C-alpha positions in Angstrom: 238.0 127.4 26.0 235.0 125.2 25.3 235.5 121.5 24.7 235.0 120.2 21.3 231.6 118.5 20.8 232.6 117.3 17.3 236.1 116.0 16.5 237.0 115.2 12.9 240.2 113.3 12.5 242.0 112.5 9.2 238.6 112.4 7.5 238.8 111.3 3.9 236.2 110.6 1.3 236.9 109.1 -2.2 234.6 108.5 -5.1 236.6 106.2 -7.2 239.9 107.9 -7.8 238.5 111.3 -7.0 239.3 112.6 -3.5 236.4 114.8 -2.3 237.7 115.3 1.2 241.4 114.9 1.8 242.2 113.7 5.4 241.0 116.9 7.1 241.1 117.6 10.9 239.0 120.1 12.7 236.9 120.5 15.9 233.6 122.2 16.7 233.4 123.7 20.2 230.4 123.2 22.3 228.0 126.1 21.9 229.7 127.8 19.0 228.8 128.7 15.4 231.4 127.2 13.0 231.2 128.5 9.5 232.4 126.2 6.7 233.4 128.4 3.7 234.2 127.2 0.2 233.1 127.2 -3.4 230.8 124.5 -4.9 232.8 121.3 -5.0 235.1 122.2 -2.1 233.9 119.2 0.0 231.6 121.0 2.4 228.4 119.0 1.7 230.4 115.8 1.6 231.8 116.5 5.0 228.4 117.4 6.5 226.9 114.2 5.1 229.6 112.0 6.6 229.0 113.7 10.0 225.3 112.9 9.6 226.1 109.3 8.6 224.4 109.8 5.2 227.7 109.0 3.4 230.2 106.3 4.3 233.7 107.4 5.4 236.6 106.2 3.3 239.0 106.6 6.3 239.3 108.7 9.4 237.1 109.2 12.5 234.2 111.4 13.5 233.8 111.8 17.3 230.5 113.3 18.5 230.4 114.2 22.2 233.0 111.7 22.9 231.4 108.9 20.9 232.8 107.5 17.6 230.1 107.7 15.0 231.3 104.4 13.5 230.7 102.6 16.7 227.3 104.0 17.8 224.4 105.0 15.7 222.6 106.5 18.8 224.9 109.5 18.5 222.9 110.6 15.5 220.1 111.5 17.9 222.2 114.5 18.9 222.2 115.9 15.4 219.7 118.0 13.5 220.1 118.6 9.7 218.9 121.1 7.2 220.1 120.4 3.6 220.6 122.7 0.6 217.1 121.8 -0.6 215.5 122.8 2.7 214.8 119.2 3.7 211.0 119.6 3.0 208.6 117.6 0.8 207.5 120.2 -1.8 204.1 118.9 -2.5 203.1 118.7 1.2 201.9 121.8 3.1 204.2 123.3 5.7 202.0 121.9 8.4 202.0 118.4 6.8 205.7 118.5 6.7 205.9 119.4 10.4 203.4 116.6 11.3 205.5 114.1 9.3 208.9 115.1 10.8 207.4 115.3 14.3 205.8 111.8 13.8 209.0 110.1 12.7 210.8 111.8 15.6 208.5 109.9 18.0 206.4 112.8 19.2 202.8 112.1 20.3 199.7 113.9 19.0 199.6 116.5 21.8 203.3 117.4 21.3 202.8 117.5 17.5 199.9 119.9 18.0 202.1 122.0 20.3 204.8 122.2 17.6 202.3 123.3 15.0 201.0 126.0 17.4 204.5 127.2 17.9 205.1 127.5 14.2 201.9 129.4 13.8 203.3 132.0 16.2 206.2 132.4 13.7 204.5 132.1 10.3 200.9 133.1 9.5 198.5 130.2 9.1 197.4 130.8 5.5 201.0 130.3 4.4 201.4 127.2 6.4 198.5 125.6 4.6 200.2 126.1 1.2 202.3 123.4 -0.4 206.0 124.1 0.3 206.8 124.6 -3.4 204.4 127.6 -3.3 206.0 129.3 -0.3 208.3 132.4 -0.6 212.0 131.3 0.0 212.3 133.1 3.3 209.2 131.3 4.7 210.3 128.0 3.3 213.6 128.5 5.0 212.0 129.2 8.4 209.8 126.1 8.2 212.8 123.9 7.2 214.9 125.3 10.1 212.0 124.7 12.5 211.6 121.1 11.2 215.3 120.4 11.8 214.9 121.5 15.4 211.9 119.2 16.2 214.0 116.4 17.7 215.7 119.1 20.0 219.2 118.2 18.8 222.3 119.3 20.6 224.1 120.0 17.3 222.6 121.6 14.2 224.2 121.0 10.8 223.0 123.5 8.2 224.2 122.9 4.6 224.1 126.1 2.6 220.8 127.2 4.2 221.0 130.7 2.6 221.6 129.6 -0.9 219.3 131.3 -3.4 217.8 133.9 -1.1 218.3 137.6 -1.0 220.6 139.5 1.4 217.7 140.6 3.7 216.5 137.0 4.1 220.1 135.9 4.8 220.4 138.5 7.5 217.2 137.4 9.1 218.2 133.8 8.9 221.5 134.5 10.7 219.5 136.2 13.5 217.6 133.0 13.8 220.9 131.1 14.1 222.0 133.4 16.9 218.8 132.8 18.7 219.3 129.0 18.4 222.9 129.4 19.8 221.5 131.3 22.8 219.5 128.1 23.6 222.8 126.3 24.0 223.0 124.6 20.6 226.1 124.0 18.6 225.9 125.0 14.9 228.0 124.0 11.9 226.9 126.0 8.8 228.3 125.7 5.3 228.2 128.6 2.8 229.8 130.0 -0.3 228.6 133.5 0.5 231.6 135.5 1.5 229.5 138.3 3.0 228.0 136.2 5.8 230.8 134.0 7.3 231.9 136.9 9.5 228.7 136.1 11.5 230.3 132.8 12.7 232.5 132.5 15.8 235.1 130.6 13.8 235.5 129.7 10.2 237.1 126.9 8.2 238.0 127.6 4.6 237.8 124.5 2.4 239.3 124.2 -1.1 239.5 121.1 -3.2 238.8 118.9 -0.2 241.6 120.5 1.9 241.4 122.9 4.9 243.5 125.9 3.9 242.5 128.4 6.7 240.9 128.1 10.1 240.3 130.5 12.9 238.2 133.4 14.2 237.3 135.8 11.4 238.6 139.0 13.1 241.9 137.4 14.1 242.4 135.9 10.7 241.8 139.3 9.0 244.3 140.9 11.4 246.9 138.1 11.1 246.9 138.1 7.3 246.8 141.9 7.0 243.7 141.9 4.8 240.5 144.1 5.0 237.9 141.4 4.7 237.1 137.6 4.7 236.6 138.0 0.9 240.2 139.1 0.5 241.4 136.5 2.9 239.6 133.8 0.9 241.0 135.0 -2.4 244.6 135.2 -1.1 244.3 131.8 0.6 243.2 130.1 -2.6 245.8 131.9 -4.6 248.5 130.8 -2.2 247.3 127.2 -2.1 247.1 127.0 -5.9 250.7 128.4 -6.1 252.0 125.5 -4.0 
C-alpha cells in the first residue's frame, strides 16, 4: 500500500456559527487519484482551499509529505491548483496567461518559451492568441490544466474542473488526468458529476461537511450491494439524513 502524501486530521472550518467542514479525516496516497464527490455546499471546495492555504483552518491539521502545513509555507511548492473558474485571467490570451504563471513561478525566458512551445503542440496557435473568455470550454480547460502544472508540483488539486462542459470534454479531460498520474503525480479532484467518479482510484463522499463514504468505487459498489456510484451516493445520503 502506498504511503499517504496528504493526511487530513480532524479538519474543521467554521464561518460564524456555520460548520462548512466538520472534523473530517482522510488521506491521499502517493501516486493515486482521489475523487471528492458531493453536491454544491458539501464542503469540497472549502477543504481544497484549506489544503492550498487559501483559507484558514478553524481546527485540525493538514500534513503534506510529512510536513504540517501550519508550520511550513514551503510545502505549498509541492501543490498545483486548478479552481472551478479555470484559474485563468479571462481578458488575457492563453499565451499571456502561461507567460504570467510561468513568470511568477520563477521560470526564465528560455524556459517560458519552452513551455509555450509545448502548449502549441497541444493547442493550435490561433486559439492560443485569443483571449481566454473567447475560447471553447474544452480548450480553456486544457490551458488551465497546463498552467497548474507549470511549477511541476508533486500534488495536483483540481476543484470541479469538469463543471459546465459536455460529456465528451469530460472524458477527454479524465484521459489527461490519467496521463498526469503516469508521470508520478498525486491528484485530488472534486466533482458533483456522479458519472465520472468511477474513474478515480478511491472516492470520498462528502455531505454537509461530513465524510459519509470512503473507499475504492468497485469495492464500495460490491459491499453496499448497489449497481452504481449514483445509487451508492443516493443511499448514503438517505441513510445519513435518517440518522
